[in-house]
N, C-alpha and C positions, 0 to 999 in steps of 0.2 A: 597669488594667495592660494587658491586650490593646490598648485603645485607645491606650495611651500609647505602646507600643513601635509599634504599627501606623503612627502619625501621625508618629513620629521617623522611621520607616525610608522612609515614601512621600513626605516632602517634602524638596525641595533647598532648602537655605538662601537662594536668591534666588526662590522660588516661593513662591504660597499653599499652606495646608494641604490635603492631599488625602485625603478621607475615604473609606476602601474597605472595606465591611462583610464581603465574602468574605475579604480579608485579616485583619480583627480576628477573624472566626471561626476562621480557620487558625492565628492566633497563640495563640488561646486554646484551642485542642485542643491544641496542643505544650506550653502552660505546664501544662495538666492532665497530661501523660505526664511531663514533666519534675517536677512538683512530686510525682507518685506514685512515680516513682523515687527521686527522693532521700528521700523520707518512708519508703520500704522500707527503703532501704540504711541509714539512720541507725537503725533498728530491729534490724538484724542483726548479731550479734556472733559471728565465728566463732572467735575466740580464735588464729587463724592469724597468727604473726610472721616467718614465711619469705620474703624477698623474691625472688621467681621472676623469670624472663623477662617473663613477662606484666605483672606488677606494676612492673618497671622500664620496660617499655614504655610504661604508662599515663601514669606520672610523666613521660617523655620528650616524650610524646605532649602532655600538658597543659601542660608548659614551653613546647613549640612554639606552640601554640595560644594562651596568654596573650601571648606575644611579639607574634603577629599581631595579638591584639587590643587591645594598648596602641598598636601602630603606627597600627591603623586609627582609634583614637581621637585619636590627635596629629594625623591627616589628616584629621579629621571625616569619616570613611567611616562614617557610623551604621549602615547597613544591611548592611555587611560584618561591622562588631563584633557586631551583632544576632544575624547568622546564626552567630557562632562561639558565642556564649555560649547560644543557643537551639537550636542544631541539632550543631553540630560536636562540643562537649564531650559532649553527649548520644551521639552515635554513638560517640564512641571508649570511652565507658563502656559501651555495648552491644556493642561489638567485644570488649572485655576480657572480657565474661561470656562471650563465645562461646569464649574460651581458657580460662576457669577454673571449677571447679564451685564452690569455696569461695573468697570473696575474702579479703586481705589487709586487716585492720581498720584499721591504720595507714595505708595508703596510702589507702583509701577516704575515711577521715577527712579526710585531707590534701587528695585532690581535690576533696570536697564543700565544705570550708573554703573553698578557693580560689574554686571555682564559684559559690557562693552570694552570696560578696564581689563577685565580676564581674557577677552578675545585678542588683546593688542600684540603679545608675543607671537601668538600663531598664525593671525592675518591681520598685520598692522594695517595695510590698506583700507580694509574694510573696516577697520576698528576707527581708523582716522575720519573715514566720511561720516560714519555713525555718530561720533564724537562731535563732531561740527555741527551736528544738528542741535546740541544742547550746550556746547560750551565755545568760547573762542580760543581756549587753549589746545595744545596738543595732547592726546591721550598718551603718547608715548612719554611725556613728562608727567603725567600723573602717577600717584600711589598705587602698586599694585594691590589689589582688594584683600582684605584678611576676612576670616569669619567675625572678628570682634566689629565689625563695622555693621554686623545685621543682627538685630534683635531675635531672639528665639523665645517660642511661644510653646514649651512641650505639650500642653494640655490641647491645643488646637491640633499639632501634629498628630497626636494619640487619637483624638476625635474622627479626623479625617480618615486615618488609616483604619480605625476602628469600622466606620461606615462602609468604607473599601471593601474590608474582607467580609461584612454582611452581605454585600451585594455579589461578592464574588461567591460565596457559599448559596446563596439563593439561585444564582445561575448554574452552580454545579448540581445543585439538587434536580432543576429544571431539565438539564441534560441527561440526568439519570433517568427521570420520569418519563421523559421524552414528549414532554409539552409545556406550556407556559403556564404558571400559577395563575389563578384567578384573585387569590388573595393571600397575602405573607402573615403568618403570626408570630411575633417575635418575642419571646420571654425575657425580660432583664432581672438580672438578680439585683434586688434593691435591697439586700442583707447588708448588715454593719460589715462582714467579712467581704463581701463584693466590694463594697465601697474602698475597704481599705486595700484590696488588692489593686483596684483601680489607681488609687493614690500612690502606691509604690511604683506601678509601671511607670506613671507620671515622673516621679522622682529619678527613676533609673534612666527615662529618656532624658530629662534635664541633666543628669550627670554624664551622659554619653556611655553608661555601663551597658556592655552587650545583654541582651535578652536571655540568652542561654546560662548567665550567670543567676538571672533572677528565677529562671523557671528550675 
């Protein structure tokens, strides 16, 4: 599987195959991390059913990534597609667990089901082994995931991104000052216009309109 994905990502359709040992090793290491994470998550049963902001954010993020993945596949952007399924979805799950101590079982199962199916064309052996942990069928016979399978929650996506931006801004200020802040005071615009702008941002996110058109 590492050799397969490395060759697929390193070769232009108009060029000869390019074998890169270092990249094969890098993909092998990432596949090991990915396999271990998925296997661990499949064995965890929290019993939690509540759909919280981080859960909604993860689903929304997954929907966006699957949309980008399918677009990349249609345009034969193999390296971009591979990066999404090997790294971006993995990183989204890591970010999710930075926000929660206990995962939502249904959300995690949904994410893993979509993720393993997305992995299948790139790393079929790994995908089949992982799929066998949740189903008696073959993942190669399953439908390739689409963004329509995953619910989107624009408000949750906006909330988490907004909070991350605040954290990033505070860290930048600390870097400028050269010391860690003892206390941070954040002023929130609670005016009707501020609320209207937030509502419009959410609507734009929901419709997939680029933020530059809004600004």
